C-alpha positions in Angstrom: 187.6 43.7 91.1 190.6 45.7 92.3 193.9 44.0 92.3 197.0 45.5 94.0 200.2 44.4 95.6 202.7 45.6 98.2 205.4 48.0 97.2 208.6 46.7 95.6 212.2 46.3 96.5 215.4 47.9 95.1 218.7 46.3 94.4 221.2 48.3 96.5 224.8 48.9 95.5 226.0 52.2 97.0 226.8 52.3 100.8 226.4 55.4 103.0 228.1 55.7 106.4 225.8 56.6 109.3 226.7 56.7 112.9 223.9 56.2 115.5 223.1 55.2 119.0 222.5 51.5 119.9 218.7 52.2 119.9 218.8 53.2 116.2 216.7 50.8 114.1 218.5 48.3 111.9 216.9 48.8 108.5 219.3 49.4 105.6 217.2 51.9 103.8 216.1 54.2 106.5 217.1 55.2 110.1 215.3 56.9 112.9 216.8 57.9 116.1 218.6 60.5 118.1 222.1 61.9 117.4 222.4 60.4 113.9 225.7 61.4 112.2 225.7 61.4 108.4 226.4 63.4 105.3 223.1 65.3 104.6 223.9 65.4 100.8 223.6 61.6 100.7 220.2 61.1 102.3 216.7 62.6 102.5 216.4 63.8 106.1 213.3 64.7 108.1 214.1 66.6 111.3 210.4 67.3 112.2 208.7 63.9 111.9 205.3 65.3 113.1 205.1 67.5 110.0 205.1 64.3 107.9 202.8 62.2 110.1 205.7 60.1 111.3 206.0 58.9 114.9 208.3 60.8 117.2 209.4 58.6 120.1 211.7 61.4 121.5 211.8 65.1 121.1 215.1 64.8 119.2 214.1 61.9 116.9 215.1 62.4 113.2 214.6 60.2 110.2 216.9 59.7 107.2 216.0 57.8 104.1 218.4 56.3 101.5 217.5 57.2 97.9 218.1 55.5 94.6 220.2 52.4 95.1 221.9 53.5 98.3 222.0 51.6 101.6 223.0 52.6 105.0 226.0 50.9 106.8 227.6 51.5 110.2 231.3 52.3 110.5 231.9 49.3 112.7 232.6 46.2 110.5 231.8 48.6 107.5 233.6 46.6 104.9 232.0 43.3 106.0 228.5 44.8 105.8 229.1 46.6 102.5 230.2 43.3 100.9 227.4 41.3 102.6 224.6 43.6 101.5 225.9 44.9 98.2 223.6 43.8 95.3 220.9 42.5 97.6 217.2 43.5 97.3 216.0 45.7 100.2 212.7 47.3 101.3 212.4 50.9 102.4 214.0 54.2 101.4 212.9 56.5 98.6 212.9 55.0 95.2 210.3 54.6 92.4 210.0 50.9 93.3 209.1 51.8 96.9 206.9 54.8 96.3 204.6 53.5 93.5 202.0 50.8 94.4 200.5 49.1 91.4 196.7 48.9 91.1 194.6 47.3 88.4 190.8 47.7 88.2 189.0 45.0 86.3 185.4 44.9 85.4 183.1 42.4 83.8 182.3 42.9 80.1 
């Protein structure tokens, strides 16, 4: 028997400011869209999604992923969202908890 589970979550505590269009997705640990504005030193960016097997809805679609315990917040109502989501558990992004899927293989003795 093989037993596995979904990937984990990570407790976030470090906000990153990102500006995007209204069509940008709402996930706190990754964003995809056009014309994203962010500090590239704070995120893992993918500017050519097709090279990673990711969907590319538009020719200019880019992906950014939060790493470690970071989360992404928009500048409008920034302080409210930082306070609201700080120390919450979130899916997505790049962290050990999100990248490793536990698997146990059991056999009859």
